[in-house]
C-alpha positions as CSV (number, residue, x, y, z in Angstrom):
1,X,-36.0,15.5,45.9
2,X,-39.5,14.4,46.4
3,X,-41.8,14.8,49.3
4,X,-40.3,11.8,51.1
5,X,-36.6,12.8,50.9
6,X,-35.6,10.7,47.9
7,X,-37.3,7.5,48.9
8,X,-39.7,7.7,45.9
9,X,-39.1,5.0,43.3
10,X,-37.2,2.0,44.4
11,X,-38.7,2.3,47.8
12,X,-39.8,-1.3,47.6
13,X,-36.3,-2.4,47.0
14,X,-35.0,-0.4,49.9
15,X,-37.8,-1.9,52.2
16,X,-36.9,-5.4,51.1
17,X,-33.2,-4.8,51.8
18,X,-34.1,-3.4,55.2
19,X,-36.3,-6.4,55.9
20,X,-33.6,-8.8,54.8
21,X,-31.1,-7.0,57.1
22,X,-33.5,-7.2,60.0
23,X,-34.1,-10.9,59.5
24,X,-30.4,-11.5,59.3
25,X,-29.8,-9.6,62.5
26,X,-32.6,-11.5,64.2
27,X,-31.1,-14.8,63.1
28,X,-27.7,-13.7,64.4
29,X,-29.2,-12.7,67.7
30,X,-31.0,-16.0,68.1
31,X,-27.7,-17.9,67.3
32,X,-25.8,-15.7,69.9
33,X,-28.6,-16.3,72.5
34,X,-28.3,-20.1,71.9
35,X,-24.5,-19.8,72.4
36,X,-25.1,-18.0,75.7
37,X,-27.5,-20.5,76.9
38,X,-25.2,-23.5,76.0
39,X,-22.1,-21.9,77.5
40,X,-20.9,-22.9,80.9
41,X,-19.0,-20.9,83.5
42,X,-17.5,-21.8,86.8
43,X,-17.9,-19.7,90.0
44,X,-15.7,-20.4,93.0
45,X,-15.3,-19.3,96.6
46,X,-13.0,-20.1,99.5
47,X,-10.0,-20.6,97.2
48,X,-12.0,-23.0,95.0
49,X,-13.2,-25.1,97.9
50,X,-16.7,-24.5,96.6
51,X,-17.3,-24.6,92.9
52,X,-20.5,-24.0,90.9
53,X,-20.9,-24.7,87.2
54,X,-23.7,-22.7,85.7
55,X,-25.0,-22.4,82.1
56,X,-25.3,-19.0,80.5
57,X,-29.0,-19.0,81.3
58,X,-28.0,-19.2,84.9
59,X,-29.2,-22.8,85.5
60,X,-26.9,-24.6,87.8
61,X,-25.2,-27.7,86.3
62,X,-23.2,-28.8,89.3
63,X,-22.0,-27.9,92.8
64,X,-18.8,-29.3,94.3
65,X,-17.8,-28.8,97.9
66,X,-14.4,-29.7,99.3
67,X,-14.9,-31.9,102.4
68,X,-12.6,-29.8,104.5
69,X,-15.2,-27.0,104.5
70,X,-18.0,-29.2,105.8
71,X,-18.1,-28.3,109.5
72,X,-21.4,-29.2,111.3
73,X,-20.6,-26.5,113.8
74,X,-20.2,-23.8,111.2
75,X,-22.9,-24.4,108.6
76,X,-23.3,-20.7,108.1
77,X,-19.8,-20.4,106.7
78,X,-20.5,-23.1,104.2
79,X,-23.8,-21.4,103.2
80,X,-21.9,-18.2,102.7
81,X,-19.4,-19.9,100.5
82,X,-22.1,-21.5,98.4
83,X,-23.8,-18.1,97.9
84,X,-20.5,-16.5,97.0
85,X,-19.7,-19.2,94.4
86,X,-23.2,-18.9,92.9
87,X,-22.9,-15.1,92.7
88,X,-19.4,-15.5,91.1
89,X,-20.9,-17.9,88.5
90,X,-23.9,-15.6,87.8
91,X,-21.6,-12.6,87.2
92,X,-19.5,-14.7,84.8
93,X,-22.7,-15.8,83.0
94,X,-23.7,-12.1,82.7
95,X,-20.3,-11.3,81.3
96,X,-20.7,-14.0,78.6
97,X,-24.2,-12.6,77.8
98,X,-22.8,-9.1,77.4
99,X,-19.9,-10.3,75.3
100,X,-22.1,-12.3,72.9
101,X,-25.3,-10.2,73.0
102,X,-24.0,-6.7,73.5
103,X,-23.9,-5.8,69.9
104,X,-27.6,-6.4,69.7
105,X,-28.4,-3.5,72.0
106,X,-31.5,-3.9,74.0
107,X,-31.5,-7.7,73.7
108,X,-28.9,-8.1,76.5
């Protein structure tokens, strides 16, 4: 074998194949990223009395609060339930990202 471990001659073809493979992987990663961003997850708390719908990029789409948990004398409980629902949705969004992007290694 030559000085470069057998990469002499045809090296250009190998490099082109590697570049095509890298481009294909980049396109797949971009497609997966788009799927993540367009996906929606629902986070809940208080037995689904507070529901948050969030996109995979963690932008909040909607927030629903059951009237029964709206107590002017206990706003703190409602705030806690909203935070819990947001955190639940964010975790689910992370799970979607890991599922779709995990095979791309450092892109998660």
